Every structure is written in structure tokens, then in C-alpha cells.
C-alpha positions as CSV (number, residue, x, y, z in Angstrom):
1,X,180.5,25.0,187.8
2,X,176.8,24.9,187.5
3,X,174.7,26.8,185.0
4,X,172.5,29.6,186.4
5,X,169.0,30.5,185.3
6,X,170.3,33.8,184.2
7,X,173.1,32.2,182.0
8,X,170.6,29.8,180.5
9,X,168.1,32.6,179.6
10,X,169.0,36.2,179.1
11,X,172.3,35.9,177.1
12,X,170.8,33.1,175.0
13,X,167.7,35.2,174.2
14,X,169.6,38.3,173.4
15,X,172.0,36.5,171.1
16,X,169.3,34.7,169.2
17,X,167.2,37.9,168.9
18,X,170.3,39.5,167.4
19,X,170.5,36.6,164.9
20,X,166.8,37.1,164.1
21,X,167.4,40.8,163.5
22,X,170.2,39.9,161.1
23,X,167.9,37.5,159.3
24,X,165.3,40.2,158.9
25,X,168.0,42.5,157.6
26,X,168.7,40.0,154.9
27,X,165.0,39.8,154.1
28,X,164.9,43.6,153.7
29,X,167.9,43.5,151.3
30,X,166.3,40.6,149.4
31,X,163.0,42.5,149.0
32,X,164.8,45.6,147.8
33,X,167.0,43.7,145.4
34,X,164.1,41.7,143.9
35,X,161.6,44.5,144.2
36,X,159.2,42.3,146.2
37,X,156.7,44.1,148.4
38,X,157.9,43.5,152.0
39,X,154.3,42.8,153.0
40,X,154.4,39.6,150.9
41,X,157.2,38.2,152.9
42,X,155.8,39.5,156.2
43,X,152.4,37.8,155.6
44,X,153.8,34.5,154.2
45,X,153.1,31.2,156.0
46,X,154.8,27.9,155.6
47,X,151.4,26.2,155.7
48,X,147.8,27.5,155.7
49,X,147.3,26.6,159.3
50,X,150.5,28.3,160.5
51,X,151.0,31.9,161.5
52,X,152.6,34.3,159.1
53,X,156.2,35.6,159.5
54,X,155.0,38.7,161.4
55,X,153.3,36.6,164.1
56,X,156.3,34.2,164.3
57,X,158.5,37.2,165.3
58,X,155.8,38.5,167.7
59,X,155.6,35.2,169.5
60,X,159.4,34.7,169.7
61,X,159.7,38.1,171.4
62,X,156.6,37.5,173.6
63,X,158.1,34.2,174.8
64,X,161.4,35.7,176.0
65,X,160.0,38.9,177.5
66,X,157.4,36.9,179.3
67,X,159.9,34.4,180.5
68,X,162.3,37.0,181.8
69,X,159.6,38.9,183.6
70,X,158.0,35.9,185.1
71,X,161.3,34.4,186.3
72,X,162.2,37.8,187.8
73,X,158.8,38.2,189.4
74,X,157.9,41.4,187.6
75,X,155.1,42.5,185.3
76,X,155.3,41.2,181.7
77,X,155.5,44.2,179.2
78,X,152.6,44.3,176.8
79,X,153.1,44.9,173.1
80,X,150.3,45.7,170.7
81,X,151.1,43.0,168.1
82,X,150.4,45.3,165.2
83,X,153.8,45.2,163.3
84,X,153.3,45.1,159.6
85,X,156.8,46.1,158.3
86,X,160.3,44.8,158.8
87,X,161.2,48.1,160.4
88,X,158.4,47.7,162.9
89,X,159.5,44.0,163.6
90,X,163.1,45.2,164.0
91,X,161.9,47.8,166.5
92,X,160.0,45.1,168.4
93,X,163.1,43.0,168.6
94,X,165.2,45.9,169.8
95,X,162.6,46.9,172.4
96,X,162.7,43.3,173.7
97,X,166.5,43.2,173.9
98,X,166.5,46.4,175.9
99,X,163.9,44.9,178.3
100,X,165.9,41.7,178.6
101,X,169.1,43.6,179.3
102,X,167.3,45.5,182.1
103,X,166.8,42.3,184.0
104,X,169.6,41.5,186.5
105,X,171.2,38.2,187.3
106,X,169.9,38.6,190.9
107,X,166.3,38.9,189.6
108,X,166.6,35.6,187.6
109,X,168.9,33.4,189.6
110,X,167.1,31.4,192.2
111,X,163.9,31.2,190.2
112,X,164.3,27.5,189.5
113,X,161.4,26.6,191.8
114,X,159.3,29.8,191.3
115,X,155.8,28.8,190.4
116,X,154.8,30.1,187.0
117,X,151.1,29.9,186.0
118,X,150.0,30.5,182.4
119,X,146.6,30.4,180.8
120,X,146.9,28.8,177.4
121,X,143.9,28.1,175.2
122,X,141.6,28.3,178.2
123,X,143.7,25.8,180.2
124,X,145.8,26.8,183.2
125,X,149.3,25.4,183.2
126,X,151.6,25.5,186.3
127,X,155.3,25.2,185.9
128,X,158.3,25.5,188.2
129,X,160.8,28.1,186.8
130,X,163.4,25.7,185.6
131,X,160.9,23.5,183.7
132,X,159.2,26.6,182.3
133,X,162.5,27.9,180.9
134,X,163.9,24.6,179.5
135,X,160.7,22.7,178.6
136,X,158.4,25.5,177.4
137,X,160.0,28.8,176.6
138,X,163.3,27.7,175.0
139,X,161.6,25.1,172.6
140,X,158.9,27.6,171.6
141,X,161.4,30.4,171.2
142,X,163.6,28.4,168.8
143,X,160.6,27.0,167.0
144,X,159.3,30.5,166.1
145,X,162.8,31.8,165.1
146,X,163.3,28.7,163.0
147,X,159.9,29.1,161.3
148,X,160.8,32.7,160.5
149,X,164.1,31.5,159.0
150,X,162.3,28.8,157.0
151,X,159.6,31.2,155.6
152,X,162.3,33.5,154.3
153,X,164.5,30.7,153.0
154,X,161.6,29.2,151.2
155,X,160.9,32.5,149.6
156,X,164.3,32.9,148.2
157,X,166.1,35.0,150.8
158,X,169.7,33.9,150.8
159,X,170.2,32.5,154.3
160,X,172.5,29.9,155.6
161,X,172.9,28.0,158.8
162,X,175.4,30.6,160.2
163,X,172.7,33.3,159.8
164,X,170.6,31.3,162.2
165,X,173.4,30.3,164.5
166,X,175.3,33.6,164.5
167,X,178.9,34.4,164.0
168,X,181.5,32.1,165.6
169,X,182.5,34.8,168.1
170,X,179.0,34.9,169.5
171,X,179.1,31.1,170.0
172,X,182.2,31.3,172.2
173,X,184.1,28.9,169.9
174,X,187.4,29.2,168.0
175,X,187.6,28.1,164.4
176,X,190.9,26.5,163.6
């Protein structure tokens, strides 16, 4: 059995956005328990030349909504990128999941050779759909989720690997 473009994208994106949402819930609980202003966590960076947590979440959601739309051959939804609270970031994640779930298998499957053109930092990059998904979107998506996790972990939010990975039932494995 071969893996379809849909199987390799939409369910993976939705699951990881759910994990990201759960990670942000832990950040909210941490901020409340320690009486830290949420804005401190939301504006924290791992390094001076990196984006803050808010932008990490924005980019992660942009990656997958853009990918799904481009592979499906439809317009990419535009978000304002103005989230400044965990509630607003959670709403962005939820809106992205709803969009992803509106894309059908039929729209994505068969997009392996669809030409995808992106303008990045003034340069035009042309991908075929499969390369775009596996070599550009997925690594970027995981990078920005991982960076969000690392920012929060570094700032004392009690997170573990399973918060990032998700519950075993979402991984389609059985723990013996």
C-alpha cells in the first residue's frame, strides 16, 4: 500500500496542531500558576535573531494552510498575524484545523507533480508537490512547533516529549 499525499499531509498537520494547542494550554496554566504575564512567554525568543513564540505559531499555521491550499489548487487563506495572547493563538490554530479539515482527499491526492511556486526573500522557488510537502513544508512545520515547545520548556513550562508527540492513541500505536 502506498502513502497518498493526503495521508502524508492533512492528518499529520491536524494531529500536530492539536499537540501544539495542548502545549499552549500548558503554557496558559503555567502563566496562571506562577502569575507570569502571558505576554512575556508569547514574546520570548530562544535567541536574539529568532522569532518570538507568537511568530513561531503563526509560521507553523501558515506553513500548513498554505501547503494544503497549494496542493489542492485553491487560494491560500490570509490571516492578519496580529495574535498577542494565547487565546488568540489558540483561535488561529483552531481556524487552521477547520480549514485543513475542509480539504478533501480528492483535492490533495494526485498533487505530487503539481508545480508550486513560492516567492521567498525575493527569490522565486519552484517545487513539485511531493518535494514541496516533504522537503519544505514538513521540516519547516516541525521546526516551528519544536521551537515553540523549546521556548516554553526553557521558560519553566512543564512539558515532556509526549506533549510534543501526542498521546499514544493519536500515534496509532499500542503500549504493552
